[in-house]
N, C-alpha and C positions, 0 to 999 in steps of 0.2 A: 387497449394497452396504452399506457401513458408513454409520452415521448422520453427517449433516453438521449440526453445531451449533456455532456460535461465540458465546460470550458477550461482552458488552462488556468484562468484566474481561480476557478473553484478547486484547483489542485494545489494551490500555493498558500502557505501559512501567512505570508505577508502580501501586501498590495503590489509589491515590486515584482514585475515579471522576470522569470529566470532567463539566463543566457539561451540563445537559440539551440545549442547542442542539448541542453536539458529539456527544452520544450519538445524537441524531437523524441527524446527518451520517454517523456511522459506520454506522448501520443502512442508510440510504438509498444512500450512495455506495460502501460497501465490503462489508458482510455480504450484503445482498440481491443485488448483482451477482455476487458470487463463489459464491452458491448455484447460479447458472446454470452456472458452471464445474464445480462439483461434480457437478451432474446430467449434464453432458456427459462428464466423465471417470470418475466413480464412484470417485475417489480422495479420501482424507482430505486436507483442506487446512488449513494452519496459518498464522497470522499471526506469523511469526518471521523475524528477520534471520539473517545468516550465523553469528552468535554464539549463536543460540538465544534471543535476547531478544525479548519481545513487542514488535511494532513497527508500530503504527498511530498512535494518539494519544500524543504526547509533550508534557507541559505546558511552557509557555514557560520557567518557572524551572528545569525539569529540563535543558532544552537549554543554558541559560546556565550552570548549575552544571557542565556538562561542556565549558565553554569553546567552545560553539557560538554562532552568531550569533543564534539565536532566530527566524530567518526561514524555517526548514524548513517544507515543506508538511505535515510531521507534526504541527505545532502547530495545524493547522486554523484558522489565522488569529488565534490567541490572542496578544495583545501583552503588554507588560510590566505593564500595570495590570489585566490580566485581560479587557480588552475584546476581543471576538471579531469579526473581519471575516466577515460572513455570506456573502460571495461565495466564500470559500475552502472547498474540498471535502475537503481533507486528503490523506493518503497512507497507503499500507499496503505492507508487505513480506510476500511470500507464499512459502511452501514447500508441498510436498505429500509424501505418503509416497513413498519411493524416489525422492527428488528428482532425483538425477543421471540415473537411468534415464528419468524422466518429465518432465524440465525442458522439452524442446521441445513436448511435448503441452500442458503447462501454459501456456506462452507463447502457443501458437496458440489455445488455448481462451479465454484472457484477451482476446486480440485479437478473436476472433469473438463472444464472449458478453458483453462489458462495454463501457462507454463511456469507459474510461480513455483519456486522450489522450497519456500519457507512460508508457512501459513500459521498464524498464531491466533487462537480464539480467546478474545477477552470477553468480559461480561457485556460490553456495550459496543464493541467494534471488532473487526477482523483485520489484523495486520498481515500484509503480504509483501514479500520481496524475493529476490533471486540470490541471496547470499550463499545458500547451500549449493556449492559448485559441482556436486557429484552427479547432478542431473535427476536424482531421485527427489521426490517431494517429501518433506517432513512437516508433520502437523503437530503443533504444540497447543497446550492449554495454559493460559496464564493464571497463576494462583493469586490469592489476596495480597501477597507481597510482591506481585509483578514478576515472579520467577517463572520461567518457561519450563514446562514439563512435557517431554516428548510423549505423544500418545500413539502415533503411528508413523511408519515410513512406507511410502508407496514407491516400489521399485519400477522404474521405466522399462 
């Protein structure tokens, strides 16, 4: 089995390290849970979006500079003045080795081995976050227009 090790730098879209409170969130809500997925599958897991960009923490100003709203779960609740909403757990986009071949295994393992409440299946990565506050897990499929279509709800 290949080594599973993801650094904080591998989780950030920029070279700038996030504030310590966000580093702790990345470890607690993303790296540690995905280690269980790694142990289940034995596949190397990467925090990358469909373009190969590191895709967990995105600073608020990075989002704004790309004409986004800044309200993405990827900001971990960081606002315009740097203040961080401590209740936000963030988001991460995941891929694994031989992604197209292993995509369904990855999705099923994420469902079974993590507490993510919103899981979105894209063609080239899986988006995960905790935005659904009901405690249930909602699984979506992204269509060609990047609209999310609910495919199932898993009641806890």
